[in-house]
C-alpha positions as CSV (number, residue, x, y, z in Angstrom):
1,M,-158.0,-4.5,-48.5
2,T,-156.4,-8.2,-48.6
3,E,-157.7,-10.1,-45.7
4,L,-155.1,-10.9,-43.0
5,R,-154.4,-14.7,-42.4
6,T,-154.3,-16.3,-39.1
7,T,-152.5,-19.2,-37.9
8,A,-154.1,-22.3,-36.3
9,L,-153.2,-20.9,-33.0
10,H,-155.2,-17.7,-33.4
11,E,-158.1,-18.8,-30.8
12,R,-155.3,-19.8,-28.3
13,H,-153.8,-16.2,-28.6
14,E,-157.1,-14.4,-28.2
15,A,-157.9,-16.4,-25.2
16,L,-154.4,-15.3,-23.7
17,G,-155.5,-11.7,-24.3
18,A,-152.9,-11.0,-27.3
19,S,-152.6,-7.7,-29.0
20,F,-152.1,-8.4,-32.8
21,T,-150.2,-7.0,-35.5
22,D,-150.1,-7.4,-39.3
23,F,-146.8,-9.2,-40.1
24,G,-146.2,-10.4,-43.7
25,G,-149.9,-10.7,-44.3
26,W,-150.7,-12.6,-41.2
27,L,-152.3,-11.3,-38.1
28,M,-149.7,-12.4,-35.6
29,P,-149.6,-11.7,-31.7
30,V,-147.2,-9.0,-30.9
31,R,-147.4,-9.3,-27.1
32,Y,-149.4,-10.8,-24.3
33,S,-148.1,-9.0,-21.3
34,S,-145.3,-6.6,-21.7
35,D,-142.6,-6.8,-24.3
36,L,-139.9,-6.6,-21.1
37,A,-141.4,-9.5,-19.5
38,E,-141.5,-11.7,-22.5
39,H,-138.0,-10.7,-23.4
40,H,-136.6,-11.5,-19.8
41,A,-138.4,-14.8,-19.7
42,V,-136.8,-15.9,-22.9
43,R,-133.3,-15.2,-21.4
44,T,-133.9,-16.4,-18.0
45,A,-136.4,-19.3,-18.5
46,A,-138.4,-19.8,-21.9
47,G,-140.8,-18.3,-24.3
48,L,-143.1,-20.1,-26.6
49,F,-143.9,-18.5,-30.0
50,D,-146.2,-19.1,-32.6
51,I,-144.2,-18.9,-36.0
52,S,-146.8,-20.8,-38.1
53,H,-146.6,-17.9,-40.6
54,M,-143.2,-19.0,-41.7
55,A,-143.5,-20.7,-45.3
56,E,-142.2,-24.4,-45.6
57,L,-141.4,-25.4,-49.1
58,L,-140.8,-29.2,-49.6
59,V,-138.3,-30.2,-52.4
60,E,-138.4,-34.0,-53.5
61,G,-136.6,-35.8,-56.2
62,P,-133.5,-37.5,-57.4
63,D,-132.1,-33.9,-58.2
64,A,-133.0,-32.4,-55.0
65,G,-129.3,-31.7,-53.7
66,A,-128.2,-30.5,-57.1
67,F,-131.1,-28.3,-57.6
68,L,-130.6,-26.6,-54.1
69,D,-126.9,-26.1,-54.8
70,Y,-127.9,-24.2,-58.0
71,A,-131.0,-22.3,-56.4
72,L,-129.4,-21.3,-53.2
73,A,-126.2,-19.7,-52.4
74,G,-125.1,-22.1,-49.9
75,R,-123.9,-25.8,-50.5
76,I,-127.0,-27.8,-49.7
77,S,-126.4,-31.1,-51.1
78,T,-123.4,-31.9,-48.8
79,I,-125.2,-31.6,-45.5
80,A,-126.1,-34.6,-43.6
81,D,-129.6,-36.4,-43.0
82,D,-131.3,-34.4,-40.2
83,Q,-129.1,-31.5,-40.7
84,A,-130.3,-27.8,-41.1
85,K,-128.3,-25.1,-42.9
86,Y,-128.9,-21.3,-43.3
87,S,-128.6,-20.1,-46.8
88,L,-130.0,-17.4,-49.0
89,L,-132.1,-17.0,-52.2
90,L,-130.3,-14.7,-54.4
91,E,-131.7,-12.8,-57.6
92,A,-129.2,-12.9,-60.5
93,A,-127.9,-9.4,-59.7
94,G,-126.8,-10.9,-56.2
95,G,-129.5,-9.2,-54.1
96,I,-131.2,-11.1,-51.6
97,V,-134.8,-12.4,-52.2
98,D,-134.9,-14.2,-48.9
99,D,-132.9,-15.7,-46.1
100,V,-133.8,-19.4,-45.4
101,I,-133.1,-22.4,-43.4
102,V,-133.1,-25.7,-45.4
103,Y,-133.5,-29.2,-43.6
104,R,-132.4,-32.3,-45.0
105,H,-134.6,-35.4,-44.6
106,N,-132.5,-37.5,-47.0
107,A,-130.8,-37.2,-50.5
108,E,-134.2,-36.8,-52.3
109,R,-136.3,-34.6,-49.8
110,F,-135.3,-31.3,-48.4
111,M,-137.6,-28.8,-46.6
112,V,-136.9,-25.1,-47.3
113,V,-138.1,-22.5,-44.5
114,A,-138.9,-19.2,-45.8
115,N,-140.1,-15.8,-44.4
116,A,-143.7,-15.3,-44.2
117,G,-143.6,-12.0,-46.5
118,N,-141.4,-13.8,-49.1
119,R,-143.5,-16.9,-49.5
120,E,-144.7,-16.1,-52.9
121,A,-141.5,-14.7,-54.0
122,A,-139.6,-17.7,-52.7
123,V,-142.0,-20.3,-54.6
124,A,-141.6,-18.3,-57.8
125,A,-137.9,-18.2,-57.8
126,L,-137.6,-22.1,-56.6
127,T,-140.3,-22.9,-59.4
128,E,-138.3,-21.1,-62.0
129,R,-135.0,-22.4,-61.3
130,A,-136.4,-26.0,-61.0
131,A,-136.5,-26.1,-64.8
132,G,-134.1,-29.1,-66.3
133,F,-133.9,-30.7,-62.6
134,D,-136.0,-34.0,-61.5
135,V,-137.5,-32.3,-58.7
136,E,-141.2,-31.6,-57.4
137,L,-141.8,-28.6,-55.1
138,E,-144.6,-28.4,-52.8
139,D,-145.9,-25.4,-50.9
140,A,-146.9,-27.1,-47.6
141,T,-147.2,-23.8,-45.4
142,D,-151.1,-24.2,-45.1
143,H,-150.6,-27.7,-43.6
144,I,-147.8,-27.0,-41.2
145,A,-147.7,-25.3,-38.1
146,L,-144.7,-24.1,-36.4
147,I,-144.2,-23.7,-32.8
148,A,-140.8,-22.3,-31.0
149,V,-139.7,-23.1,-27.5
150,Q,-136.7,-20.8,-26.8
151,G,-134.7,-20.2,-23.5
152,P,-132.5,-21.8,-21.1
153,A,-135.2,-24.1,-19.9
154,A,-136.4,-25.2,-23.5
155,Q,-134.9,-28.6,-23.3
156,A,-136.3,-29.4,-19.9
157,I,-139.9,-28.2,-21.0
158,L,-139.9,-30.5,-23.9
159,E,-138.7,-33.3,-21.8
160,A,-141.5,-32.5,-19.3
161,T,-144.3,-32.6,-22.0
162,S,-145.7,-36.1,-21.6
163,Q,-147.4,-36.2,-24.9
164,I,-144.3,-35.8,-26.7
165,G,-142.9,-39.3,-27.6
166,T,-139.3,-40.2,-27.1
167,P,-137.6,-38.4,-29.9
168,R,-135.4,-40.6,-32.4
169,T,-132.6,-38.7,-31.2
170,P,-132.8,-37.3,-27.5
171,C,-132.9,-33.7,-26.9
172,D,-129.8,-33.7,-24.8
173,E,-128.0,-35.3,-27.7
174,L,-129.2,-33.3,-30.3
175,K,-126.7,-30.7,-31.8
176,Y,-127.2,-27.1,-32.7
177,Y,-128.9,-26.9,-36.4
178,R,-129.7,-30.5,-36.3
179,M,-133.6,-32.1,-36.2
180,T,-134.8,-35.1,-34.9
181,H,-138.2,-36.8,-35.0
182,A,-141.1,-37.7,-32.5
183,E,-144.6,-38.2,-32.4
184,F,-147.2,-36.0,-30.3
185,T,-150.4,-37.6,-29.0
186,A,-153.4,-35.2,-27.9
187,P,-155.9,-36.7,-25.4
188,G,-158.4,-38.9,-27.4
189,E,-156.4,-38.7,-30.7
190,P,-154.0,-40.7,-32.4
191,A,-150.2,-39.9,-32.5
192,V,-149.0,-37.5,-35.1
193,P,-145.4,-37.2,-36.5
194,M,-143.5,-34.2,-35.7
195,H,-140.0,-32.8,-36.6
196,I,-138.1,-31.0,-33.7
197,G,-135.2,-28.7,-35.0
198,R,-132.6,-27.3,-32.4
199,T,-132.5,-23.9,-34.1
200,G,-134.0,-20.4,-33.2
201,Y,-134.0,-16.7,-33.7
202,T,-133.2,-15.5,-30.2
203,G,-129.7,-16.1,-29.3
204,E,-130.9,-18.7,-26.9
205,D,-130.9,-22.5,-26.8
206,G,-134.2,-23.6,-28.1
207,F,-136.4,-25.9,-30.5
208,E,-138.6,-25.3,-33.4
209,L,-141.3,-28.0,-33.8
210,Y,-143.1,-28.7,-36.9
211,I,-146.4,-30.3,-36.7
212,R,-149.5,-30.7,-38.9
213,A,-151.7,-27.5,-38.3
214,T,-154.8,-29.3,-36.9
215,S,-152.7,-30.7,-34.0
216,A,-151.2,-27.4,-33.1
217,P,-153.6,-26.2,-30.7
218,A,-153.3,-29.5,-28.6
219,L,-149.4,-29.1,-28.5
220,W,-149.3,-25.4,-27.6
221,D,-151.6,-26.5,-24.6
222,A,-149.4,-29.1,-23.7
223,L,-146.0,-27.3,-23.9
224,L,-147.5,-24.4,-21.9
225,A,-149.0,-26.9,-19.1
226,A,-145.7,-28.5,-18.8
227,G,-143.6,-25.3,-19.1
228,E,-145.4,-23.2,-16.5
229,P,-143.8,-24.5,-13.6
230,L,-140.3,-23.8,-15.3
231,G,-141.1,-20.4,-16.2
232,L,-142.3,-20.7,-19.9
233,V,-144.6,-17.7,-20.8
234,P,-146.2,-17.1,-24.2
235,A,-144.2,-14.5,-26.2
236,G,-144.9,-12.3,-29.2
237,L,-143.1,-10.6,-32.2
238,A,-142.0,-7.5,-30.1
239,A,-140.0,-9.5,-27.8
240,R,-138.9,-11.9,-30.7
241,D,-137.5,-8.5,-32.3
242,T,-135.6,-7.3,-29.4
243,L,-134.3,-10.8,-28.9
244,R,-132.9,-11.3,-32.4
245,L,-131.4,-7.8,-32.6
246,E,-129.2,-8.3,-29.2
247,A,-128.3,-11.6,-30.9
248,G,-127.1,-9.7,-34.2
249,M,-129.6,-11.6,-36.4
250,P,-130.8,-10.0,-39.5
251,L,-134.4,-9.3,-40.5
252,Y,-135.5,-9.1,-43.9
253,G,-136.8,-5.8,-44.9
254,H,-134.4,-4.2,-42.6
255,E,-131.0,-5.8,-42.9
256,L,-131.7,-7.9,-45.9
257,S,-133.3,-6.8,-49.2
258,L,-133.0,-7.2,-52.8
259,D,-130.7,-3.9,-52.9
260,I,-128.3,-5.7,-50.1
261,L,-125.5,-8.2,-51.2
262,P,-124.5,-10.8,-48.7
263,A,-121.1,-9.5,-48.3
264,Q,-122.7,-6.0,-47.3
265,A,-124.6,-7.9,-44.4
266,G,-121.7,-9.8,-43.0
267,L,-123.0,-13.1,-44.7
268,G,-120.3,-13.7,-47.2
269,R,-119.4,-17.0,-45.3
270,V,-122.9,-18.3,-46.1
271,V,-122.2,-18.2,-50.0
272,A,-120.3,-21.3,-51.3
273,A,-118.6,-19.1,-53.9
274,D,-116.6,-22.0,-55.1
275,K,-119.6,-23.7,-56.6
276,P,-119.4,-24.2,-60.4
277,D,-122.6,-22.3,-60.7
278,F,-125.6,-20.9,-58.7
279,V,-128.2,-18.0,-59.3
280,G,-126.4,-14.7,-58.2
281,K,-122.8,-16.0,-58.4
282,A,-121.6,-13.5,-61.1
283,A,-122.7,-10.4,-58.8
284,L,-121.4,-10.9,-55.2
285,D,-118.8,-8.4,-54.8
286,A,-119.7,-5.1,-53.4
287,P,-116.6,-2.9,-53.1
288,D,-117.2,0.3,-51.5
289,A,-120.6,-0.5,-50.7
290,P,-122.0,0.2,-47.2
291,V,-121.4,-2.6,-44.5
292,L,-123.4,-3.7,-41.6
293,V,-122.2,-2.9,-38.4
294,G,-123.3,-2.8,-34.7
295,L,-123.7,0.5,-32.8
296,M,-123.9,0.8,-29.1
297,S,-124.7,4.0,-27.0
298,E,-125.2,5.1,-23.8
299,G,-128.5,6.8,-22.0
300,R,-131.9,5.5,-22.9
301,R,-132.6,7.0,-26.5
302,A,-132.3,4.5,-29.0
303,G,-131.8,4.8,-32.8
304,R,-134.5,3.5,-35.1
305,A,-134.8,2.1,-38.2
306,G,-134.2,5.2,-40.9
307,Y,-132.3,7.5,-38.4
308,G,-129.2,8.7,-40.0
309,V,-125.5,8.0,-38.8
310,F,-122.7,10.6,-38.9
311,D,-118.9,10.9,-38.3
312,A,-119.1,14.0,-36.3
313,A,-121.7,15.7,-34.2
314,D,-122.0,18.7,-36.6
315,A,-121.6,16.8,-39.8
316,D,-124.2,17.6,-42.6
317,T,-123.9,14.3,-44.8
318,P,-124.7,11.0,-43.2
319,V,-122.2,8.2,-43.5
320,G,-125.0,5.5,-42.9
321,E,-128.6,4.6,-41.7
322,I,-129.9,2.7,-39.0
323,T,-131.9,-0.7,-40.0
324,S,-132.9,-2.0,-36.8
325,G,-132.5,-0.1,-33.0
326,A,-134.0,-0.5,-29.7
327,L,-133.1,0.1,-25.9
328,S,-131.7,-3.5,-25.0
329,P,-133.8,-5.1,-22.5
330,T,-130.8,-7.4,-21.5
331,L,-127.8,-5.0,-21.7
332,G,-129.9,-2.2,-20.4
333,H,-128.3,0.5,-23.0
334,P,-129.3,1.4,-26.7
335,I,-128.0,-0.9,-29.5
336,A,-128.5,-0.6,-33.1
337,M,-127.7,-2.0,-36.6
338,A,-126.7,0.1,-39.5
339,F,-125.3,0.1,-42.8
340,V,-122.4,2.7,-43.0
341,S,-119.3,3.5,-45.1
342,P,-116.5,1.2,-45.2
343,A,-114.2,4.0,-43.8
344,V,-116.1,3.8,-40.5
345,I,-116.5,0.0,-39.7
346,E,-113.7,-0.5,-37.4
347,P,-114.9,-1.6,-33.9
348,G,-114.3,1.4,-31.3
349,T,-114.9,4.2,-34.0
350,Q,-116.9,7.0,-32.8
351,L,-120.0,7.9,-34.8
352,F,-123.4,9.8,-34.0
353,I,-126.9,9.0,-34.2
354,D,-129.5,11.6,-35.2
355,V,-132.3,10.7,-32.9
356,R,-135.1,13.5,-33.7
357,G,-132.6,16.3,-34.1
358,T,-130.2,15.4,-31.5
359,R,-126.9,13.8,-32.3
360,I,-126.3,10.9,-29.8
361,P,-122.6,9.4,-29.6
362,A,-122.4,5.8,-30.5
363,T,-119.7,3.3,-30.9
364,V,-119.1,0.8,-33.6
365,T,-118.9,-2.6,-32.1
366,A,-118.9,-6.4,-33.5
367,L,-121.9,-8.2,-33.7
368,P,-123.5,-10.0,-31.9
369,F,-124.2,-7.7,-29.0
370,Y,-125.4,-10.5,-26.8
371,R,-123.7,-14.1,-26.7
372,R,-125.4,-16.8,-24.2
373,N,-123.3,-18.6,-21.9
374,S,-123.0,-22.1,-23.4
């Protein structure tokens, strides 16, 4: 068996009593206290996440923008310096190799953030597509740590962390899907650069902090110390999953895969179909294919990934399948995302989820299930 990788913060997680799970080949904290407590902390105050398992791929060179326009589904070359953009890495047949976030430092330097489990696939695809472009690719994952502060108190926590120097763009002026730059100074150590993105995967306001891996433990400690009076708690992957589900955000391997086209997953808007050429352009139509919808039901029994969806309580043939589901900690009732037949995607449509042999009524609803007050 392949030994699971650990992040630079692994000893911190052990000291905090975390439980661990295998995620994308990494041994990651799934919870520290309880899933519900960590989830509610993010919704009401803030949670601190180690997401250093994510892959950081640097793209540099005169053709960087043109290359990413070809390699990814979105139009990357036109975003501004210090702007981020969500995009898709497609295969030639249109399936999704990975969903990524791209940060532009300048016209000749970009950073592509890919999912941990798709790191090798993303590197291979980008390397192959770089042929003919004047660019250099670097997989910097092993040298970069990524820490997320998510929740209504996130900005106040960053501002209270005295070891973080004044950002180039102050946090209160930083727009969503933009990044700024600052320095972090650990006790007795020289200042090191860090990038701060106002992005996240929880449906709340928040920031993602990129810093060299060797400085991550000190940054983690500083954030916890500054944030504790403001309600900050360490949070694991279990809370991260229910948070992103409530926010209607897809998870690779559930709502996204090589067998799913962007339009099926509600991501047609991510694709710049008017670009002259990009990998996957010729195969983006999905007529009559299953479509991703939200489902809400009553009671306490939630549909889970793989459960069948039916258009009648006694129907024999499913019209779809659950991809993610849980009892929503924020809303107090079961929610799920599912791929279903286009004939039953209208919000308000009554369907049924087969929960271990019992048909539970569920109503089709537009995503997301939860939207924060801005």
